N, C-alpha and C positions, 0 to 999 in steps of 0.2 A: 503494499500500500504506500502510496506517495503521501508526502506531508499534506498536500490539498486534501485528498481522501480521508485522512486520519482527522484533518481539523473538521471537515463537512460531518463525519459520523461523531465526532464529540459535539458540535452543534446540534445535531439531531437528537442524541441522547439528552442533552440539556434543555432543549425545547421539550421533549417528552416529560421529562421530570418536572418542568415548569407548568406543563399542561396538568399533570395529576396533581400538583401543588395548588393550582388555582381551582381545580375542582373541589379538592377537599376543604379550602377556604371558602368557596360559595356555597357548599354543602353546609358547613358550620353555620354560615349567616342565614341561610334558610332555615335551619334548625331553631336558630335563635330568635328570627321573626315568628315562626311558627309557636315557640314556647311562649313568646309575648303575646301573640293573638288569644292563646289558650288563656292566659293569665286575665287578659283584658275581658274575654267572654265570662270567666268565673266571676270577676268583679260585677259585670253587668247582671249576671244571675242572683248574686248576693243582694244587690240593691234591688233588684225586682222582688226578691223574697220580703225584703224589709219593707218596701212599700206595701205589698200584699198583706203582710201582718199588720202592719199599721192601720190600713182600711178595714181589715177584719175585727181588729181591736175596737175601732170606732163604731162599727156597726153592731159589735156585741155589747157596747156600753149603751148604746141608745136603746137596745131591746130590754136590758134588764130592767126591773121596776122596783125592787125593793133595795133599801140602803145596804142591806147585809148581803145580798146577792152581788151588789156593785163592789162591796168591800172585798169580797171573796175573789171575784173576778180579777179585782185590781191587782190583788196580790199575785195571782197566777200571771197575769200580764206582766207584771213588774219583773218575776223570775224569768219570765220568756224572753222578754225584750233584753234583760240582761245578758242572758246566755247568747243570745243572736248577736249583740253588740260585741261582745268578747271576741266571738268567731269572726266577725266582721273585720273587727280591728286588727287582729293577727292575720288575716287574709291581706288586708290592706298593707300592713308593715311588709310581708314578704313580697307583694307586688311592687311595692314602691322600691325595695331593696333591689330586686332583679332588674327594674327598668333602670336604676341608677348604675348597676353593673354593666347592662348592655350598652348604655350611652356614655361611657368613660373611654379616653382615649387609649389606644391600644399600646402606645409608646410609655407614657407616663403614668397611666393607670389612675391619675387623679382628677384631670380637667375634663369637663365634657366635650364630646367632640362637636367640631365646628369647621373643619375643612375638607374640601373635596379636591383630590389630585387629579391632574389631566396630564396623560391621554387615557390613564387606566380607570379613572372615576371611583377609586377607593375612597372612602370617607369615615374611616375609623380613627381620626386622629384630631387633634387639637392644633390650632393654628401655631401656637408658640413652639411646638415640638418640630412642625414642618418648617417653621422659619429656621430653626437651627440645622435642619437638614439641607435646606436650600443654599446655605452659606458654604456647604462642602463643594468641592470640585466637580464631582459627578453625583449630583443627588438622585437618589433612587427610592421607589416606592418600597417601604418597609415590607408589605405584603407579598407583591409580586417582582420586585426588583426591575421593574421598568423605569426608565428614565423619567423623571419629573420634568416636564415642560412648564406647567404653571400650578398655582394652588387658588383656590376660591374660598372664601367664606361663606358659611350658610347657616342660617338660622332655623333652630328645630322649635 
């Protein structure tokens, strides 16, 4: 094999490796979006249940006639609402924590993402980290190693 053929074979292997890496990263991104969507649906369901409970409680209170019945029902409602509120708060905490983890810069892991790279269109970074990358002689995307031509700030 000549040097040129060896070089071409090396480049083809490198392209193959990069293609597999890109596929893995895009699959991880899709998985993250899927998990986020599931969390949003779960939160929506909890809010719907809370609304239904509130409406049911209001209708039951209007149907109860005696003070004793209302007092007993009120105690049951308070316990039910407290349990529902605890579960809802725990769910909200988990949802908010995962949402924050998804929206953090992949480089520094502290700053929210707000920068999009061109031409690869990866957007998992903060502008501060990208500015530090752009100062380098040959800036490359940390995810796919494509040469960075420009970066754009965006708002979520």
